[in-house]
Structure formats: structure tokens, C-alpha cells
KEDRENVEX-269121 format. One line per field, with one value per atom (N, C-alpha, C): atom name; residue in one letter; x, y, z. Coordinates in steps of 0.1 Angstrom, whole numbers. Atoms other than C-alpha are relative to their C-alpha. Layout:
N
name = c(CA,...)
resn = c(A,...)
x = c(X,...)
y = c(Y,...)
z = c(Z,...)
***
This chain:
272
name = c(N,CA,C,N,CA,C,N,CA,C,N,CA,C,N,CA,C,N,CA,C,N,CA,C,N,CA,C,N,CA,C,N,CA,C,N,CA,C,N,CA,C,N,CA,C,N,CA,C,N,CA,C,N,CA,C,N,CA,C,N,CA,C,N,CA,C,N,CA,C,N,CA,C,N,CA,C,N,CA,C,N,CA,C,N,CA,C,N,CA,C,N,CA,C,N,CA,C,N,CA,C,N,CA,C,N,CA,C,N,CA,C,N,CA,C,N,CA,C,N,CA,C,N,CA,C,N,CA,C,N,CA,C,N,CA,C,N,CA,C,N,CA,C,N,CA,C,N,CA,C,N,CA,C,N,CA,C,N,CA,C,N,CA,C,N,CA,C,N,CA,C,N,CA,C,N,CA,C,N,CA,C,N,CA,C,N,CA,C,N,CA,C,N,CA,C,N,CA,C,N,CA,C,N,CA,C,N,CA,C,N,CA,C,N,CA,C,N,CA,C,N,CA,C,N,CA,C,N,CA,C,N,CA,C,N,CA,C,N,CA,C,N,CA,C,N,CA,C,N,CA,C,N,CA,C,N,CA,C,N,CA,C,N,CA,C,N,CA,C,N,CA,C,N,CA,C,N,CA,C,N,CA,C,N,CA,C,N,CA,C,N,CA,C,N,CA,C,N,CA,C,N,CA,C,N,CA,C,N,CA,C,N,CA,C,N,CA,C,N,CA,C,N,CA,C,N,CA,C,N,CA,C,N,CA,C,N,CA,C,N,CA,C,N,CA,C,N,CA,C,N,CA,C,N,CA,C,N,CA,C,N,CA,C,N,CA,C,N,CA,C,N,CA,C,N,CA,C,N,CA,C,N,CA,C,N,CA,C,N,CA,C,N,CA,C,N,CA,C,N,CA,C,N,CA,C,N,CA,C,N,CA,C,N,CA,C,N,CA,C,N,CA,C,N,CA,C,N,CA,C,N,CA,C,N,CA,C,N,CA,C,N,CA,C,N,CA,C,N,CA,C,N,CA,C,N,CA,C,N,CA,C,N,CA,C,N,CA,C,N,CA,C,N,CA,C,N,CA,C,N,CA,C,N,CA,C,N,CA,C,N,CA,C,N,CA,C,N,CA,C,N,CA,C,N,CA,C,N,CA,C,N,CA,C,N,CA,C,N,CA,C,N,CA,C,N,CA,C,N,CA,C,N,CA,C,N,CA,C,N,CA,C,N,CA,C,N,CA,C,N,CA,C,N,CA,C,N,CA,C,N,CA,C,N,CA,C,N,CA,C,N,CA,C,N,CA,C,N,CA,C,N,CA,C,N,CA,C,N,CA,C,N,CA,C,N,CA,C,N,CA,C,N,CA,C,N,CA,C,N,CA,C,N,CA,C,N,CA,C,N,CA,C,N,CA,C,N,CA,C,N,CA,C,N,CA,C,N,CA,C,N,CA,C,N,CA,C,N,CA,C,N,CA,C,N,CA,C,N,CA,C,N,CA,C,N,CA,C,N,CA,C,N,CA,C,N,CA,C,N,CA,C,N,CA,C,N,CA,C,N,CA,C,N,CA,C,N,CA,C,N,CA,C,N,CA,C,N,CA,C,N,CA,C,N,CA,C,N,CA,C,N,CA,C,N,CA,C,N,CA,C,N,CA,C,N,CA,C,N,CA,C,N,CA,C,N,CA,C,N,CA,C,N,CA,C,N,CA,C,N,CA,C,N,CA,C,N,CA,C,N,CA,C,N,CA,C,N,CA,C,N,CA,C,N,CA,C,N,CA,C,N,CA,C,N,CA,C,N,CA,C,N,CA,C,N,CA,C,N,CA,C,N,CA,C,N,CA,C,N,CA,C,N,CA,C,N,CA,C,N,CA,C,N,CA,C,N,CA,C,N,CA,C,N,CA,C,N,CA,C,N,CA,C,N,CA,C,N,CA,C,N,CA,C,N,CA,C,N,CA,C,N,CA,C,N,CA,C,N,CA,C,N,CA,C,N,CA,C,N,CA,C,N,CA,C,N,CA,C,N,CA,C,N,CA,C,N,CA,C,N,CA,C,N,CA,C,N,CA,C,N,CA,C,N,CA,C,N,CA,C,N,CA,C,N,CA,C,N,CA,C,N,CA,C,N,CA,C,N,CA,C)
resn = c(M,M,M,K,K,K,Y,Y,Y,D,D,D,I,I,I,V,V,V,T,T,T,K,K,K,T,T,T,I,I,I,I,I,I,K,K,K,E,E,E,I,I,I,A,A,A,Y,Y,Y,D,D,D,I,I,I,S,S,S,K,K,K,Y,Y,Y,I,I,I,I,I,I,G,G,G,I,I,I,E,E,E,V,V,V,D,D,D,E,E,E,N,N,N,L,L,L,T,T,T,L,L,L,L,L,L,E,E,E,Q,Q,Q,E,E,E,F,F,F,D,D,D,V,V,V,V,V,V,E,E,E,K,K,K,R,R,R,E,E,E,S,S,S,D,D,D,I,I,I,L,L,L,F,F,F,Q,Q,Q,S,S,S,A,A,A,D,D,D,N,N,N,I,I,I,V,V,V,H,H,H,I,I,I,E,E,E,M,M,M,Q,Q,Q,N,N,N,S,S,S,N,N,N,N,N,N,K,K,K,N,N,N,M,M,M,P,P,P,I,I,I,R,R,R,M,M,M,L,L,L,R,R,R,Y,Y,Y,Y,Y,Y,S,S,S,D,D,D,I,I,I,L,L,L,L,L,L,K,K,K,Y,Y,Y,K,K,K,D,D,D,Y,Y,Y,H,H,H,I,I,I,F,F,F,Q,Q,Q,Y,Y,Y,V,V,V,I,I,I,Y,Y,Y,T,T,T,G,G,G,K,K,K,N,N,N,S,S,S,C,C,C,N,N,N,M,M,M,D,D,D,D,D,D,K,K,K,I,I,I,V,V,V,R,R,R,D,D,D,K,K,K,C,C,C,N,N,N,F,F,F,N,N,N,Y,Y,Y,T,T,T,L,L,L,I,I,I,D,D,D,M,M,M,A,A,A,K,K,K,I,I,I,D,D,D,C,C,C,E,E,E,E,E,E,F,F,F,L,L,L,N,N,N,S,S,S,N,N,N,N,N,N,P,P,P,A,A,A,S,S,S,V,V,V,A,A,A,L,L,L,S,S,S,I,I,I,L,L,L,C,C,C,D,D,D,F,F,F,K,K,K,G,G,G,K,K,K,D,D,D,S,S,S,K,K,K,K,K,K,M,M,M,V,V,V,Q,Q,Q,R,R,R,I,I,I,I,I,I,Q,Q,Q,K,K,K,L,L,L,M,M,M,Y,Y,Y,L,L,L,T,T,T,K,K,K,N,N,N,N,N,N,S,S,S,Y,Y,Y,E,E,E,E,E,E,D,D,D,R,R,R,Y,Y,Y,F,F,F,K,K,K,M,M,M,L,L,L,E,E,E,I,I,I,L,L,L,S,S,S,T,T,T,N,N,N,R,R,R,D,D,D,L,L,L,E,E,E,K,K,K,V,V,V,V,V,V,K,K,K,E,E,E,E,E,E,E,E,E,D,D,D,M,M,M,Y,Y,Y,K,K,K,V,V,V,D,D,D,I,I,I,E,E,E,R,R,R,L,L,L,P,P,P,S,S,S,F,F,F,M,M,M,I,I,I,G,G,G,E,E,E,E,E,E,R,R,R,G,G,G,I,I,I,E,E,E,R,R,R,G,G,G,I,I,I,E,E,E,R,R,R,G,G,G,I,I,I,E,E,E,Q,Q,Q,G,G,G,A,A,A,Y,Y,Y,K,K,K,Q,Q,Q,S,S,S,V,V,V,K,K,K,V,V,V,A,A,A,K,K,K,A,A,A,L,L,L,L,L,L,S,S,S,K,K,K,N,N,N,S,S,S,D,D,D,I,I,I,A,A,A,F,F,F,I,I,I,V,V,V,D,D,D,V,V,V,T,T,T,G,G,G,L,L,L,S,S,S,I,I,I,L,L,L,E,E,E,V,V,V,Q,Q,Q,E,E,E,L,L,L,Q,Q,Q,K,K,K,I,I,I,K,K,K,D,D,D,T,T,T,K,K,K)
x = c(11,33,4,-2,53,-1,2,53,-15,17,16,-7,11,4,9,-9,30,-10,8,14,-15,12,-21,-4,4,-17,7,-3,-1,-14,13,-31,-12,16,-59,12,-5,-36,-2,-5,-31,-10,15,-68,1,0,-64,8,-14,-31,-1,-2,-36,-10,11,-67,0,-6,-52,10,-11,-19,-1,4,-26,-8,11,-57,-9,1,-65,-14,18,-102,0,-1,-106,-11,1,-121,-2,-3,-132,13,-10,-108,-4,9,-133,-6,8,-140,-2,2,-154,1,-9,-139,-17,13,-168,6,-4,-170,1,-13,-145,-6,2,-159,-12,14,-188,-1,3,-205,-10,9,-217,2,2,-208,16,-11,-172,2,0,-161,10,-14,-137,-2,-4,-123,7,-5,-113,15,-5,-82,-5,4,-96,-14,13,-135,-5,6,-149,-7,10,-173,4,3,-172,-6,10,-202,-9,8,-220,9,-6,-189,6,-5,-175,13,-12,-140,4,-9,-124,15,-14,-86,8,-8,-66,14,-11,-31,9,-2,-14,13,-11,23,5,-3,26,-11,7,13,-13,11,-25,-8,8,-39,-16,17,-73,-2,5,-72,-11,14,-101,-12,10,-123,-1,-2,-114,-9,6,-122,-15,14,-155,-6,11,-168,-1,3,-158,-11,13,-179,-11,12,-210,0,1,-204,-4,4,-202,-14,19,-234,-7,9,-253,0,3,-248,0,1,-242,-6,7,-266,-1,8,-275,18,-17,-232,2,-9,-211,14,-11,-180,13,-11,-148,12,-6,-121,14,-10,-87,13,-10,-59,14,-10,-25,9,-8,7,11,-12,35,14,-9,55,15,-14,91,3,4,85,-4,6,71,-10,14,33,-2,1,16,-11,15,-17,-7,10,-47,-13,10,-74,-12,13,-103,-6,3,-125,-15,5,-141,-6,2,-157,-18,12,-191,-10,6,-215,6,-9,-190,8,-13,-173,2,-4,-156,11,-16,-126,-1,-5,-107,9,-13,-80,10,-6,-46,11,-11,-17,14,-11,17,6,-7,37,14,-9,70,-1,3,56,-7,-4,49,5,-13,69,-3,-7,84,-5,3,81,-13,17,40,1,-1,46,14,-8,79,-3,3,64,-14,15,33,8,-1,32,-4,3,21,8,-13,51,-6,7,28,6,-2,30,15,-17,67,6,-8,75,-4,3,54,9,-6,77,11,-15,105,-5,3,84,-2,2,81,9,-9,98,9,-10,131,5,-1,129,18,-14,167,5,-12,179,4,-10,208,-10,8,187,5,-4,209,3,4,202,-15,17,165,-3,-2,171,1,-4,186,-10,8,158,-12,7,135,1,-1,146,2,0,155,-14,15,117,-6,12,103,7,-3,128,-4,1,117,-16,15,76,-2,0,83,7,-11,109,-4,4,88,-7,1,80,2,-10,103,-9,8,76,-4,5,62,10,-12,97,7,-2,107,-15,13,72,1,-4,78,10,-13,115,-4,5,101,-6,6,81,8,-14,108,5,-7,129,-8,7,103,-5,4,92,13,-17,129,2,-5,131,-5,7,106,9,-10,135,10,-18,165,8,-8,172,2,-3,172,14,-9,208,4,0,209,-6,8,184,7,-7,200,17,-14,236,-7,2,219,-10,2,201,11,-14,231,10,-11,247,-6,5,226,-5,0,224,14,-11,246,0,-4,261,-2,1,243,7,-10,264,14,-11,294,-3,4,274,-1,-4,277,-9,6,244,0,-4,251,12,-15,286,3,-1,279,-9,5,260,-14,17,225,-10,4,211,-1,4,214,-8,7,207,-16,12,170,-4,4,171,-3,1,175,-11,8,151,-14,11,124,-4,-2,133,-7,4,129,-13,18,92,5,-4,112,1,-4,116,11,-11,147,4,1,133,0,2,122,11,-16,156,7,-9,175,-8,3,152,5,1,156,17,-16,197,2,1,192,0,2,174,9,-11,201,13,-15,230,-5,7,208,2,-1,208,12,-15,243,7,-5,255,-6,6,235,9,-6,254,-10,10,225,6,-3,224,-4,2,228,-9,12,204,-10,11,179,0,2,185,-3,7,184,-17,17,149,-8,5,138,3,-6,152,0,1,150,10,-10,182,8,-8,208,11,-11,236,10,-14,262,-2,5,244,6,1,245,14,-20,283,4,-6,290,-2,-1,276,3,-8,291,18,-14,328,-1,5,316,-2,-2,309,12,-13,340,12,-11,362,1,1,348,6)
y = c(-4,-88,12,-11,-58,10,-11,-46,3,-2,-54,12,-10,-34,18,-8,-4,8,-2,-7,2,-3,-5,9,-15,24,12,-9,40,5,-1,34,7,-9,50,16,-13,81,8,-5,84,-4,3,75,10,-9,105,-5,5,102,-14,11,67,3,2,71,11,-14,104,-8,3,90,-15,14,50,-3,5,42,13,-8,79,1,-3,85,16,-19,126,-8,1,122,11,-12,149,-2,0,157,-3,8,150,-11,12,115,-2,0,99,-13,11,68,-8,9,37,-9,13,10,-9,9,-17,-14,15,-49,-3,4,-72,-9,9,-97,-11,8,-126,-15,15,-163,1,-7,-147,13,-11,-115,6,-1,-98,20,-23,-61,3,-5,-46,13,-7,-27,16,-19,10,-4,-1,16,11,-15,52,0,-5,68,13,-12,95,5,-3,111,-12,12,80,-12,11,58,-4,5,32,-6,-1,28,-13,13,-7,-2,1,-11,-11,9,-42,3,4,-43,-13,12,-69,-4,5,-87,-6,14,-117,-1,4,-133,-10,9,-151,-5,9,-177,-4,-3,-171,12,-15,-133,4,1,-134,0,4,-153,9,-8,-132,13,-15,-98,-6,2,-114,-2,1,-122,15,-12,-86,12,-10,-73,0,3,-95,12,-5,-82,20,-20,-41,5,3,-47,-4,-1,-59,11,-6,-32,17,-13,-1,-2,3,-11,6,-9,22,11,-7,30,-13,8,22,-6,8,-3,-2,4,-4,-3,8,-24,-5,2,-26,-6,3,-45,6,-5,-32,-8,14,-56,11,-5,-43,-10,9,-71,-2,3,-82,-7,7,-112,5,-3,-102,-6,5,-103,-9,11,-133,-5,4,-129,4,-4,-131,9,-13,-101,-2,1,-122,-11,16,-150,-1,1,-164,-13,11,-197,-2,3,-214,14,-10,-181,13,-12,-162,12,-8,-130,12,-10,-111,5,-2,-88,14,-8,-63,9,-4,-41,-1,3,-53,10,-11,-27,-4,0,-31,9,-16,-5,3,2,-19,7,-3,-3,16,-12,30,9,-11,63,6,-5,69,15,-17,107,4,-1,105,0,1,98,13,-8,115,17,-8,149,6,-3,147,11,-8,169,-8,9,138,-11,14,118,-8,17,86,-1,3,91,-1,-1,101,-13,14,69,-12,11,47,-3,2,58,-10,5,38,-14,13,9,2,2,24,3,0,25,11,-12,46,1,-5,47,2,-2,39,6,-15,68,-13,1,59,-5,-4,42,5,-11,60,9,-14,92,-1,-2,84,-4,-2,74,13,-15,105,12,-6,124,-2,4,106,5,-5,111,14,-17,149,6,-1,150,-3,10,132,13,-10,157,10,-9,184,2,0,174,1,2,166,8,-3,189,12,-4,206,-9,12,172,-10,14,148,-11,18,119,1,7,124,-5,4,120,-14,17,88,-6,3,79,-9,2,79,-6,3,74,-19,14,39,-14,4,32,-2,5,38,-12,12,12,-13,9,-11,-4,1,-6,-2,0,-6,-13,8,-40,-11,5,-52,3,-3,-33,-4,6,-51,20,-14,-9,5,-4,-13,0,-1,-10,14,-14,20,13,-10,38,2,-1,31,9,-6,44,14,-8,74,6,-4,79,7,-6,83,10,-14,107,9,-12,130,4,-11,132,6,-6,156,-1,-2,163,13,-12,187,14,-7,196,9,-2,208,16,-12,235,12,-12,271,2,-2,277,-11,10,244,-2,3,247,15,-12,281,0,2,265,-7,4,245,12,-5,276,12,-7,298,-3,9,272,3,-2,272,12,-12,310,3,0,306,-7,1,285,4,-8,304,10,-9,334,-4,1,317,-8,10,298,-13,11,267,-12,3,236,-6,9,216,-6,11,186,8,-4,211,3,-4,227,-11,7,197,-5,3,185,11,-10,222,-3,5,209,-12,12,176,2,-5,195,7,-9,221,-8,11,188,-3,11,172,13,-9,205,3,-3,214,-10,14,179,-1,8,180,26,-9,221,10,-12,240,19,-13,282,0,-5,293,8,-8,319,-11,2,294,-14,11,267,9,-8,296,6,-1,303,-9,13,269,-9,5,258,9,-10,290,2,0,285,12,-14,319,-7,-1,324,-6,5,315,-13,13,284,-10,11,267,5,-2,285,-10,10,262,-9,14,233,-5,3,238,-3,2,242,-19,16,208,-9,7,192,0,-3,206,-7,7,189,-14,13,156,-8)
z = c(-13,127,0,-1,128,-13,15,94,-5,4,88,12,-6,117,-2,4,101,-11,12,66,7,0,78,12,-6,104,-12,13,73,-9,8,51,3,-4,73,0,-1,73,-11,17,39,-11,5,23,-11,10,5,-13,5,-11,-7,8,-18,-18,13,-41,-12,12,-56,-14,7,-65,-5,2,-63,-11,9,-76,-7,12,-96,-4,0,-83,10,-4,-76,13,-12,-38,10,-9,-12,8,-8,10,12,-10,36,2,8,27,17,-15,58,-3,1,68,8,-7,74,13,-6,100,-6,2,93,2,-2,106,0,8,92,9,-5,111,-8,13,90,10,-8,101,14,-9,119,-6,0,125,-13,10,94,2,0,94,-9,9,64,4,-5,62,0,0,55,-14,7,40,1,-4,31,-13,9,15,-3,3,-10,-9,5,-25,-1,-2,-36,-4,0,-37,14,-12,-14,-1,0,-14,8,-11,1,-6,8,-1,12,-8,15,-5,1,21,-4,1,14,1,-1,24,-6,4,9,-12,8,-19,4,-11,-9,-14,11,-34,-2,-2,-19,5,-1,-18,-13,11,-49,9,-7,-26,9,-8,2,-6,3,-16,-1,6,-31,15,-13,7,3,-2,14,-4,11,-17,5,-10,2,6,-13,31,-1,4,17,-7,14,-10,11,-7,19,9,-6,39,-5,11,10,-12,14,-15,-12,6,-29,-7,4,-33,-13,4,-60,4,-7,-46,-8,9,-57,8,-6,-43,-8,1,-44,13,-13,-26,-10,0,-25,5,-5,-28,4,-9,-1,0,-3,-2,-11,3,-9,-16,7,-34,-13,12,-70,0,4,-73,-9,1,-80,-3,-1,-72,-11,13,-94,6,2,-97,-2,6,-105,6,-3,-101,-14,9,-133,0,1,-128,1,1,-132,-8,3,-132,7,-6,-111,-9,5,-129,8,-9,-101,-3,1,-101,10,-11,-82,-4,2,-84,7,-5,-79,-1,4,-72,5,-6,-69,3,-5,-49,-8,1,-63,-14,14,-98,2,-3,-83,-3,-1,-91,14,-11,-59,4,-2,-66,6,-6,-62,17,-15,-23,5,1,-19,0,-1,-29,8,-8,-6,14,-11,26,11,-15,47,4,-4,68,-4,4,60,-13,15,23,-2,4,25,2,-5,45,-11,11,23,-14,14,-9,1,0,4,-10,3,-10,-15,15,-44,-11,12,-80,4,-2,-76,-17,16,-117,1,7,-120,11,-12,-90,5,-13,-68,13,-15,-36,8,-11,-12,0,0,-27,1,-3,-27,14,-21,10,5,-8,17,0,3,-1,10,-14,23,12,-10,48,10,-4,46,1,-2,38,11,-10,69,11,-12,91,0,1,75,8,-3,79,20,-16,117,10,-7,124,11,-13,154,12,-11,167,1,-6,185,-2,1,190,-15,15,153,-8,10,139,5,-4,160,-7,3,151,-15,10,115,-3,1,112,7,-2,129,-11,16,99,-10,11,76,1,-4,94,-4,6,90,-12,16,58,-10,7,45,-1,-2,52,-14,11,22,-12,9,3,-2,-3,15,-1,0,21,23,-15,61,3,-6,64,-3,5,43,6,-13,65,11,-15,97,-5,5,78,1,4,67,12,-12,99,9,-7,116,-2,9,92,3,-3,102,15,-13,141,-2,-6,152,16,-11,182,4,-3,196,11,-4,225,-3,7,203,-6,6,191,11,-11,209,10,-5,220,17,-9,241,6,-8,251,12,-9,273,8,-9,296,-1,2,303,5,-6,322,-15,6,293,-11,13,265,4,-7,286,-4,4,282,-15,19,244,-1,7,239,4,2,256,-7,10,240,-13,10,209,-1,2,217,-6,4,205,14,-11,229,-4,5,225,-4,6,213,-17,11,184,-6,0,184,-5,7,176,-14,17,147,-13,11,132,-4,0,139,-13,8,119,-14,15,89,-6,6,87,-4,-1,90,-16,12,58,-8,12,37,-5,2,44,-7,7,32,-15,15,-2,-4,3,-3,-2,3,0,6,-4,7,14,-12,42,5,-2,39,-2,2,27,11,-10,55,11,-9,80,-4,0,67,0,-2,66,14,-12,99,15,-12,121,10,-6,132,-3,4,134,-5,10,107,6,-12,136,3,0,142,-12,13,108,-7,-2,103,10,-4,130,-4,3,118,-13,14,85,5,-3,104,8,-8,123,-12,9,90,-11,3,74,8,-7,101,-4,0,96,-13)
***
């Protein structure tokens, strides 16, 4: 249940990225999300429905193989068609499950010939989402194909990118890291994700800025115009970059930390 909620939350945040990288259609970045609930005999609510130009795109996220999926999609199609008769309708099911995808993508029987596009996330190149600047897309990349690359190193890249994208917002960092942890269970990577997250956590109190006293630390935060939470995010990003032997000047530029702070982080890293 928790997994389904996370994937549906993500899909609403990255409709544009899904359309561009998975579906392969060009849509307006200002696409319009449409009402998703339909009243027929019973209520049915699609995962995502949006309009771009004269197209209606319907996307369902599926975490398990469902033999009745074609029938469900046909019912959605008729509901959408009744409401949006003058539009072209495109339907997609995006499979994110742990087991191999073995669902049908069509109904061909009697005089019915209906089909939709079935996409298996495990076959999508991870780089498509990992290179995005949308943290939801980056979190979703954990479900994609690593193309034979080392899983641990790919998890490290995902975590580093999430830290960078959320470095000024501790709430967003917690939110997307929780998404990553939940999604990772479908690729049996939850242990790796947890270990890598823990590795990037830094004992902030060991840094000079916090050793000289809470009062001065607060003053320093005010002078730099950042909250303590944002400072911690910068430290985490710096630690991740140091683990990859990035140049100190580059780390200073990316994180906003001082050279002395980055050098102190380097010393802490070297003593471990």
C-alpha cells in the first residue's frame, strides 16, 4: 500500500518527464492535469490524466501483474472517450513491480480490437531519469535498468543527485529519500540504499563552525543567509563529492561552504 501511494505521488509530479523519456511524445511543459474520477456504475479514478494540445494522455502505475488489466484499461478508455470525444486518447500502463512483467496489452476477441502501451520500468535506461533535475524523477530511477553498472555505485549517484537537488530544503530531502527507500524494495536494493544514506551522514558537531559554540554558530548562519538545516544539506553534498575525490574548489562552488570547512570534512574523511 505504501509503495502504491509513493509511485502515484511521483507519477503526478513527473508527468512531463514520463511523457518525454518513457512514452516518447513531446508535450507542452505547461500540460493541464484533468479530473481523474469517473462516475459510471461505480467510481473509478485514474492515476493520471492530462491534456496536451488535442491529445489526452492516460497513465496507470501498476506494481503487480494483473490479468484483468486490459479490461480495466478498456473501461477507462470508454469513460475518457465519453467525456473527451474530440481528443486523441493515448493510454499507458507503467509496470514497476519486482517480478517480470507478463501482463497482456490488448483485447482481441469477438469484434473487439483494443490495445494500449505497456511499459516495463526495469527496461528503461536509468540515465534518462538520473539526469533529470526533478527529484521525483531521480528517485524513480532506482526502478530502471542500470545497464550492467555496479548497483552500489548507481545508488551512490542517485543519492548524491537527490542531496544536491534538495540541499536547501530538509523537508524535501526527507520526503524524496523516503520515496527512494520505499521504491528500492522492488529492486531488492533497500539495504544498499540504507547503507549509502548512512555513509553520507556527517556528525555536524565535529565541524569548526559548531565547535566554537551554539551562539556563534547561529550568527554565522544568519550572516550566510541560510538555515542550519540547509547548512547540513550542504555538508552532506560536500561529503558525497569528497568520497568521489572531487576538486575542493568545485565543492565550495556547489555547496557554498568555505574552503576551511571543506578541508575539515576532508580531514574527517581521511581519519576514518
